C-alpha positions as CSV (number, residue, x, y, z in Angstrom):
1,M,-18.6,-4.6,13.2
2,V,-15.8,-3.4,11.1
3,S,-15.8,0.3,10.0
4,V,-13.0,1.7,7.8
5,T,-12.6,5.4,7.3
6,L,-10.1,7.0,5.0
7,A,-9.5,10.6,6.2
8,P,-7.0,13.4,6.2
9,K,-4.7,13.5,9.2
10,T,-2.4,16.2,10.7
11,P,1.3,15.7,10.1
12,E,1.6,14.7,13.8
13,E,-1.1,12.1,13.5
14,K,0.4,10.7,10.3
15,R,3.8,10.4,12.0
16,A,2.3,8.6,15.0
17,I,0.5,6.2,12.6
18,E,3.8,5.6,10.7
19,D,5.7,5.0,14.0
20,A,3.0,2.5,15.1
21,I,3.2,0.7,11.7
22,T,7.0,0.6,11.9
23,Q,6.8,-1.1,15.3
24,E,4.2,-3.7,14.2
25,L,6.4,-4.5,11.2
26,I,9.5,-4.9,13.4
27,Q,7.6,-7.3,15.8
28,R,6.3,-9.3,12.9
29,G,9.7,-9.5,11.3
30,V,11.2,-10.8,14.5
31,K,8.3,-13.3,14.9
32,K,8.7,-14.5,11.3
33,G,12.5,-14.8,11.6
34,I,13.2,-12.1,8.9
35,I,15.2,-10.2,11.5
36,K,16.6,-11.0,14.9
37,S,16.0,-7.6,16.5
38,A,15.0,-4.0,15.7
39,E,18.6,-3.1,15.1
40,E,18.6,-5.4,12.0
41,A,15.4,-3.8,10.6
42,Y,15.2,-1.3,7.8
43,V,11.7,0.2,7.4
44,R,11.2,2.4,4.3
45,D,8.5,3.7,2.0
46,I,7.1,1.3,-0.5
47,F,8.6,1.5,-4.0
48,V,6.7,0.2,-6.9
49,T,9.8,-1.4,-8.5
50,L,11.3,-3.0,-5.5
51,D,8.1,-4.2,-3.8
52,L,5.2,-4.3,-6.4
53,G,6.8,-5.7,-9.5
54,E,6.7,-2.6,-11.7
55,S,9.5,-1.9,-14.3
56,T,9.6,1.9,-13.7
57,E,9.4,3.8,-10.5
58,S,6.2,5.7,-11.1
59,W,2.6,5.4,-9.6
60,E,1.1,6.7,-12.9
61,K,-0.9,4.2,-14.9
62,E,-3.2,4.5,-17.9
63,F,-6.6,2.8,-17.7
64,T,-8.5,2.1,-20.9
65,S,-11.7,0.6,-19.5
66,T,-14.0,1.4,-16.5
67,G,-15.0,-0.7,-13.5
68,W,-12.7,-2.8,-11.3
69,Q,-9.2,-3.0,-13.0
70,A,-6.1,-4.7,-11.7
71,R,-3.3,-2.3,-10.6
72,F,-0.9,-4.8,-9.1
73,S,-1.5,-8.6,-9.8
74,D,-0.1,-11.6,-8.2
75,V,2.9,-9.8,-6.6
76,K,4.6,-12.2,-4.2
77,V,6.1,-10.6,-1.2
78,D,9.8,-11.5,-1.0
79,D,10.8,-13.9,1.7
80,N,12.8,-11.2,3.5
81,K,10.0,-8.5,3.5
82,I,6.7,-7.5,5.1
83,I,4.6,-4.7,3.5
84,A,2.0,-2.5,5.1
85,F,-0.5,-0.1,3.3
86,Y,-2.0,2.6,5.4
87,G,-3.3,5.4,3.1
88,V,-3.5,7.0,-0.3
89,Q,-2.4,10.3,-2.0
90,I,-4.2,11.4,-5.2
91,Q,-2.1,13.6,-7.4
92,Q,-4.7,14.8,-9.9
93,T,-8.0,16.5,-10.1
94,T,-9.8,14.2,-12.6
95,K,-11.8,11.5,-10.9
96,I,-10.4,8.4,-12.5
97,V,-9.8,6.1,-9.5
98,T,-12.6,6.2,-7.0
99,A,-11.9,3.2,-4.9
100,V,-9.1,0.7,-4.0
101,R,-9.6,-3.0,-3.3
102,F,-6.8,-5.1,-1.5
103,K,-6.8,-8.9,-2.0
104,R,-4.6,-11.6,-0.5
105,G,-3.8,-14.8,-2.4
106,K,-3.1,-15.7,-5.9
107,G,-5.2,-15.1,-9.0
108,G,-8.9,-16.3,-8.7
109,T,-8.4,-17.6,-5.2
110,A,-7.4,-14.1,-3.8
111,K,-9.8,-12.9,-1.0
112,T,-10.6,-9.3,-0.4
113,V,-9.1,-8.0,2.8
114,G,-9.9,-4.3,2.6
115,M,-11.5,-1.6,0.4
116,W,-11.1,2.2,0.5
117,H,-13.4,4.6,-1.1
118,L,-11.5,7.7,-2.5
119,E,-14.0,9.9,-4.2
120,H,-14.4,12.2,-1.1
121,L,-10.7,13.1,-1.4
122,Y,-10.9,14.8,-4.8
123,G,-11.2,18.5,-4.7
124,K,-9.7,18.9,-1.2
125,E,-6.6,21.0,-0.7
126,E,-4.7,18.0,0.6
127,Q,-5.8,14.9,-1.4
128,E,-4.5,12.4,1.0
129,G,-6.3,10.0,3.2
130,I,-5.0,7.8,6.1
131,S,-6.9,4.6,6.8
132,D,-7.8,3.3,10.2
133,Q,-7.3,-0.1,8.7
134,V,-3.6,-1.0,8.0
135,I,-3.3,-3.8,5.5
136,I,-0.3,-6.0,6.0
137,Y,1.1,-8.6,3.6
138,E,3.7,-11.0,5.1
139,N,6.6,-12.7,3.3
140,G,5.4,-15.3,0.8
141,E,1.9,-13.8,0.5
142,Y,0.5,-12.6,-2.8
143,I,-0.6,-8.9,-3.2
144,N,-3.5,-8.2,-5.6
145,I,-4.7,-4.6,-5.7
146,D,-7.5,-3.4,-7.9
147,F,-8.6,0.3,-8.6
148,Y,-12.2,1.1,-9.4
149,I,-12.0,3.2,-12.6
150,K,-14.8,5.8,-13.0
151,E,-13.5,7.2,-16.3
152,T,-10.6,6.2,-18.5
153,G,-7.3,8.1,-18.6
154,T,-4.0,8.3,-16.8
155,A,-4.3,8.1,-13.0
156,K,-1.7,9.0,-10.4
157,V,-2.7,7.5,-7.2
158,I,0.0,6.7,-4.6
159,L,-0.5,4.0,-2.0
160,L,1.1,5.0,1.2
161,G,2.9,2.2,2.9
162,K,6.0,0.8,4.6
163,T,8.3,-2.1,3.8
164,L,10.3,-4.0,6.3
165,E,13.5,-5.7,5.2
166,P,16.8,-6.6,6.8
167,V,19.4,-3.8,6.8
168,G,21.6,-4.3,3.8
169,T,18.9,-5.6,1.5
170,T,18.3,-2.3,-0.3
171,V,20.3,0.2,1.8
172,S,23.8,-0.7,3.0
173,P,24.5,-0.8,6.8
């Protein structure tokens, strides 16, 4: 049985999860030949322009219809990257986005690999949830992420995650 929970965590718990994800990304990077060792790895937060194909560095997006709507479509992970998603932060009080669906693959052949329900995070002091299911996309794979839109409007939902790349790709050594 697979059970996925998206829940608030203490700063210490969040840091431990991020450290574990960093180690997992480094191990995969070495195995895939992206890096030779941990010293060659640079692990950073996800940026929508660098990693998810957006033209501006903003997590805000306007949705004009309800139901499942594409947020990021057919984004190919660069050959020198691995990307992991582990949580979400909601920066608004209006319940526009109530779920996230992650799919792997291109277009109509993409398969769902994870789903997070978000509605329980609205109204909390800290509108952030960390999943016990980390979703990892390796180099060459296609990312498709859909949001379930309860009502139309502008949503600001940040997907928490990390990107592994060789040192010098984005940040100079």
